[in-house]
C-alpha positions as CSV (number, residue, x, y, z in Angstrom):
1,M,-5.4,25.2,36.5
2,P,-5.0,22.0,34.3
3,R,-7.4,19.2,35.1
4,P,-5.8,16.3,36.9
5,T,-5.2,13.1,34.8
6,M,-5.6,9.5,35.6
7,A,-1.9,9.1,35.3
8,A,-1.3,11.6,38.0
9,V,-3.7,9.7,40.3
10,A,-1.9,6.5,39.6
11,K,1.5,8.1,40.4
12,L,0.3,9.5,43.7
13,A,-1.3,6.2,44.7
14,G,1.7,4.1,43.6
15,V,-0.2,2.0,41.0
16,N,-0.6,1.9,37.2
17,A,-3.4,3.7,35.3
18,G,-5.2,0.5,34.5
19,T,-5.6,-0.2,38.2
20,V,-7.0,3.3,38.8
21,S,-9.5,2.7,35.9
22,R,-10.7,-0.6,37.4
23,A,-10.8,0.8,40.9
24,L,-12.9,3.9,40.0
25,A,-15.2,1.6,38.0
26,G,-15.7,-0.6,41.1
27,S,-14.0,-3.7,39.9
28,N,-13.7,-6.6,42.4
29,L,-10.2,-7.2,41.0
30,V,-8.8,-4.3,43.0
31,S,-8.3,-4.9,46.7
32,T,-10.2,-2.7,49.3
33,E,-6.9,-1.3,50.5
34,T,-5.7,-0.3,47.0
35,R,-9.1,1.1,46.1
36,A,-9.1,3.3,49.2
37,R,-5.6,4.6,48.4
38,I,-6.7,5.4,44.9
39,R,-9.8,7.2,46.0
40,A,-7.8,9.2,48.5
41,A,-5.3,10.2,45.8
42,A,-8.2,11.1,43.4
43,E,-9.8,13.3,46.1
44,Q,-6.5,15.0,46.9
45,L,-6.0,15.9,43.2
46,G,-9.6,16.8,42.5
47,Y,-10.0,13.9,40.0
48,P,-13.7,13.1,39.3
49,L,-15.0,10.1,41.3
50,F,-17.8,7.6,40.7
51,D,-19.0,5.1,43.2
52,G,-18.8,2.2,40.7
53,P,-21.3,-0.5,39.8
54,A,-23.1,-3.0,41.9
55,A,-19.8,-4.3,43.4
56,E,-19.9,-1.3,45.8
57,K,-23.5,-0.2,45.8
58,D,-26.8,-1.4,44.5
59,T,-26.8,0.3,41.1
60,E,-26.8,-1.2,37.6
61,R,-23.6,-1.4,35.5
62,Q,-23.5,1.1,32.7
63,V,-22.1,0.7,29.2
64,L,-21.3,3.5,26.8
65,V,-21.9,3.1,23.1
66,A,-19.9,5.6,21.0
67,L,-21.2,6.1,17.4
68,R,-21.0,8.6,14.6
69,D,-24.7,9.2,14.0
70,I,-27.7,7.5,15.7
71,A,-29.9,8.7,12.8
72,N,-28.1,6.3,10.5
73,P,-30.5,3.3,10.3
74,F,-27.6,0.9,10.2
75,F,-26.2,2.1,13.6
76,S,-29.7,2.4,15.2
77,D,-30.3,-1.3,14.5
78,V,-27.0,-2.3,16.0
79,V,-27.8,-0.2,19.1
80,S,-31.1,-2.0,19.4
81,G,-29.3,-5.3,19.6
82,I,-26.9,-4.0,22.2
83,A,-29.8,-2.7,24.3
84,E,-31.6,-6.0,24.1
85,V,-28.8,-8.0,25.6
86,A,-27.9,-5.2,28.1
87,Q,-31.5,-5.2,29.4
88,D,-31.5,-8.9,30.0
89,A,-28.2,-8.6,31.8
90,G,-29.4,-5.8,34.0
91,C,-27.1,-3.2,32.4
92,G,-27.8,0.4,31.5
93,V,-26.8,1.7,28.0
94,L,-25.7,5.3,27.4
95,I,-25.5,6.5,23.8
96,G,-22.7,8.9,22.8
97,N,-23.4,10.4,19.4
98,T,-20.1,11.9,18.3
99,F,-21.1,13.5,14.9
100,A,-17.3,12.9,14.2
101,R,-16.5,15.9,16.4
102,P,-13.3,15.7,18.4
103,D,-14.7,17.8,21.2
104,V,-17.6,15.4,21.7
105,E,-15.2,12.4,21.6
106,R,-13.1,14.0,24.3
107,R,-16.1,14.4,26.5
108,L,-17.1,10.7,26.0
109,A,-13.5,9.6,26.7
110,A,-13.6,11.6,30.0
111,N,-16.9,9.9,30.9
112,F,-15.3,6.6,30.4
113,L,-12.1,7.5,32.2
114,S,-14.0,8.7,35.2
115,G,-15.3,5.2,35.8
116,A,-18.9,6.3,35.3
117,V,-19.2,3.4,32.8
118,A,-17.8,-0.1,33.1
119,G,-17.4,-0.8,29.4
120,L,-17.4,0.8,25.9
121,I,-18.7,-0.3,22.6
122,I,-17.2,1.7,19.7
123,Q,-18.7,2.2,16.2
124,T,-16.7,5.2,15.2
125,G,-13.8,3.3,13.6
126,H,-11.1,5.0,15.7
127,L,-10.1,5.6,19.3
128,P,-10.2,9.0,21.0
129,K,-6.5,9.7,21.7
130,E,-7.3,10.1,25.4
131,L,-8.0,6.3,25.5
132,E,-5.0,5.1,23.5
133,H,-2.7,4.8,26.5
134,L,-5.1,2.7,28.7
135,R,-3.4,-0.7,29.3
136,D,-6.7,-2.4,30.2
137,L,-8.8,-0.9,27.4
138,R,-8.8,-4.3,25.6
139,R,-10.7,-5.8,28.6
140,R,-13.2,-3.0,28.7
141,A,-14.0,-2.1,25.1
142,I,-15.3,-3.7,22.0
143,A,-15.4,-2.5,18.4
144,V,-18.5,-3.3,16.4
145,A,-19.2,-3.2,12.7
146,V,-16.2,-0.9,12.1
147,P,-12.8,-2.3,13.1
148,I,-10.2,0.0,14.7
149,E,-6.8,-0.9,13.1
150,G,-3.9,-1.3,15.5
151,S,-6.1,-1.0,18.6
152,G,-6.0,-4.7,19.6
153,L,-9.7,-4.6,20.5
154,T,-12.0,-7.5,20.0
155,T,-14.1,-6.7,16.9
156,V,-17.5,-8.0,15.9
157,G,-18.4,-7.6,12.2
158,I,-18.7,-9.3,8.9
159,D,-16.1,-10.1,6.2
160,E,-16.4,-6.8,4.2
161,F,-13.9,-7.9,1.6
162,A,-15.7,-11.2,0.9
163,A,-19.1,-9.6,0.8
164,A,-18.1,-6.9,-1.7
165,R,-16.3,-9.5,-3.9
166,E,-19.5,-11.6,-3.9
167,A,-21.7,-8.7,-4.8
168,V,-19.5,-7.6,-7.8
169,A,-19.0,-11.3,-8.9
170,Y,-22.8,-11.5,-9.0
171,L,-22.9,-8.5,-11.4
172,I,-20.2,-10.1,-13.5
173,A,-22.2,-13.3,-13.7
174,L,-25.1,-11.3,-15.0
175,G,-22.9,-10.3,-17.9
176,H,-21.8,-6.9,-16.7
177,R,-18.3,-5.8,-17.7
178,N,-18.4,-2.0,-17.3
179,I,-18.9,-1.9,-13.5
180,A,-18.4,1.3,-11.5
181,H,-18.0,1.7,-7.8
182,I,-19.2,4.5,-5.5
183,A,-16.9,4.3,-2.6
184,G,-17.4,5.3,1.0
185,P,-15.3,7.8,3.0
186,P,-11.9,6.7,4.3
187,A,-12.4,3.8,6.8
188,P,-11.3,0.2,7.1
189,T,-14.8,-1.1,6.2
190,N,-14.9,1.0,3.0
191,A,-11.4,0.2,2.1
192,N,-12.2,-3.5,2.4
193,R,-15.3,-3.1,0.2
194,Q,-13.3,-1.3,-2.4
195,R,-10.7,-4.0,-2.2
196,G,-13.4,-6.7,-2.8
197,Y,-14.6,-4.8,-5.8
198,R,-11.2,-4.7,-7.3
199,E,-10.5,-8.3,-6.6
200,A,-13.7,-9.5,-8.3
201,M,-12.8,-7.4,-11.3
202,R,-9.3,-8.9,-11.3
203,E,-10.5,-12.4,-10.9
204,A,-12.8,-12.0,-13.9
205,G,-9.9,-10.6,-16.0
206,L,-11.6,-7.2,-16.4
207,E,-9.5,-4.1,-16.8
208,L,-10.1,-1.6,-13.9
209,D,-10.6,2.0,-15.0
210,P,-9.5,4.3,-12.2
211,T,-12.2,6.8,-13.2
212,A,-14.8,4.1,-12.5
213,I,-14.3,4.6,-8.8
214,V,-15.9,7.8,-7.4
215,P,-15.8,8.7,-3.7
216,G,-18.9,9.3,-1.7
217,E,-19.8,10.2,1.9
218,N,-22.3,7.4,2.8
219,T,-25.3,9.8,2.2
220,M,-28.0,9.8,-0.5
221,R,-26.9,13.2,-1.7
222,S,-23.3,12.0,-2.1
223,G,-24.6,9.0,-4.0
224,Q,-26.4,11.4,-6.4
225,E,-23.3,13.5,-6.9
226,A,-21.1,10.5,-7.5
227,A,-23.6,9.1,-10.0
228,M,-23.7,12.4,-11.9
229,V,-19.9,12.0,-12.3
230,L,-20.2,8.5,-13.5
231,L,-23.0,9.2,-16.0
232,S,-21.1,12.1,-17.4
233,R,-18.4,9.7,-18.8
234,L,-18.3,8.9,-22.5
235,T,-19.3,5.3,-21.7
236,T,-22.0,4.9,-19.1
237,P,-21.5,2.0,-16.8
238,T,-24.0,-0.9,-17.0
239,A,-23.7,-1.5,-13.3
240,I,-22.8,0.4,-10.2
241,F,-21.7,-1.2,-6.9
242,C,-22.2,1.2,-4.0
243,A,-20.5,1.0,-0.6
244,N,-23.8,1.5,1.2
245,D,-27.5,1.6,0.6
246,E,-28.0,5.3,1.0
247,M,-25.6,6.1,-1.8
248,A,-27.2,3.3,-4.0
249,I,-30.6,4.9,-3.6
250,G,-29.1,8.3,-4.4
251,A,-27.5,6.9,-7.5
252,M,-30.9,5.3,-8.6
253,T,-32.6,8.7,-8.3
254,V,-30.1,10.3,-10.7
255,C,-30.4,7.4,-13.2
256,K,-34.1,7.9,-13.3
257,Q,-33.7,11.7,-13.7
258,K,-31.4,11.0,-16.7
259,G,-34.0,8.8,-18.3
260,L,-32.1,5.5,-17.5
261,R,-34.1,2.5,-16.4
262,V,-33.0,0.5,-13.3
263,P,-32.2,-2.3,-13.9
264,E,-32.7,-2.5,-17.7
265,D,-30.1,0.2,-18.4
266,V,-28.1,0.3,-15.2
267,S,-28.0,-2.4,-12.5
268,I,-27.3,-1.1,-8.9
269,I,-26.2,-2.9,-5.8
270,G,-25.9,-1.5,-2.3
271,F,-24.5,-2.6,1.0
272,D,-26.0,-3.1,4.5
273,D,-29.7,-3.8,3.7
274,V,-31.3,-1.0,5.7
275,E,-35.0,-1.0,5.9
276,I,-35.7,1.4,3.0
277,A,-33.7,-0.9,0.6
278,E,-36.6,-3.4,0.4
279,F,-39.3,-0.8,-0.2
280,Y,-37.6,1.5,-2.7
281,D,-38.6,1.4,-6.4
282,P,-37.1,-0.9,-7.6
283,P,-36.2,-2.8,-4.4
284,L,-32.5,-2.7,-3.9
285,T,-30.2,-5.6,-4.4
286,T,-27.8,-5.4,-1.5
287,V,-25.5,-7.1,1.0
288,R,-27.3,-7.8,4.2
289,Q,-25.4,-7.3,7.4
290,P,-27.0,-8.9,10.5
291,R,-27.3,-5.5,12.2
292,R,-29.2,-6.4,15.3
293,E,-27.1,-9.6,15.8
294,L,-23.9,-7.5,15.5
295,G,-25.1,-5.4,18.4
296,R,-26.2,-8.5,20.4
297,R,-22.9,-10.3,20.0
298,A,-20.9,-7.2,20.8
299,M,-22.7,-6.7,24.1
300,I,-22.3,-10.4,24.9
301,E,-18.6,-10.3,24.2
302,L,-18.1,-7.1,26.2
303,L,-19.9,-8.6,29.3
304,A,-17.7,-11.6,29.0
305,L,-14.6,-9.5,28.9
306,L,-15.7,-7.5,31.9
307,D,-16.5,-10.6,34.0
308,D,-13.7,-13.0,33.0
309,E,-10.1,-11.9,33.1
310,R,-9.0,-15.1,31.4
311,L,-10.9,-14.4,28.2
312,E,-8.7,-13.7,25.2
313,T,-8.8,-10.2,23.8
314,G,-8.1,-8.9,20.3
315,R,-10.3,-11.5,18.6
316,N,-12.0,-10.9,15.2
317,I,-15.5,-12.3,15.5
318,V,-17.0,-12.7,12.0
319,L,-20.8,-13.0,11.5
320,P,-22.3,-14.2,8.2
321,H,-23.5,-11.8,5.5
322,T,-26.1,-12.5,2.8
323,L,-26.4,-11.2,-0.8
324,V,-30.1,-10.2,-1.1
325,V,-31.2,-10.1,-4.8
326,R,-34.0,-7.8,-5.6
327,G,-35.2,-5.7,-8.5
328,S,-32.4,-3.3,-9.0
329,T,-30.1,-5.8,-10.8
330,A,-30.7,-7.7,-14.1
331,R,-28.8,-9.6,-16.8
332,V,-27.2,-7.4,-19.5
333,G,-29.7,-7.2,-22.3
């Protein structure tokens, strides 16, 4: 027998799906009479129920954070910022590690739809299809660090395009002309970083060689593999701009194995400024994202959306980035 849907509950109760979602989450915006009718419909259909947050009983409000991989140091720092604000606000935080698996995303979506959590912070870069139809999703969800194109969600992040352009312009100012790029996997953030790379090259009047862009997977190993491709070319690049720090460190290890000195022979720039960047040899020049502050601001914005129906949704909140210059870059000798 197929599992009942929120749409079926809404039809039986004579309301829309957004009202069902709010009612099962315990929102004060739904009248007692309507909430009782929805709960009766849900019980009749066998739809999972949750008693809701403190509006109906003395329990803390829960927020779900959906991310690709908590082991990634960038995401773990963002989550720390989320948890800091949530704790001060008396909210619980549940972590949903998707590993980019559709089946896991479906379970997280079901958790959200059941009303077990009041809000959702998304770091995966896309919406599970089970949530795309929700009319009130913009009031209950925030995208952080990784925007979700076409979702209409409020997003907290940095200007990826401007940050990448600044990083590559810095290499150009050091005299580099043969600058390669190790790109990240398909995602709005990586597309904007590659676009910033291209724009800096264009502004400097430098010809862009398509073979100078090699895809990676945001891991050290993929950075190594991409660097092997770049270093096998007839003309070795004098600088490499990498879409994240892990790939930059992977690229540096290959340069060393090939007998190239960093930065004397090849300058390398990363992106994110994860903790290892400062302590690698040589320390990595990189774009610093305010990771913890991204999480803090995302949680603040989500709480505001949950508590104030008048607050505008679909905003793009941009926090400042910083180009951190360390020992992995140098002027062309």
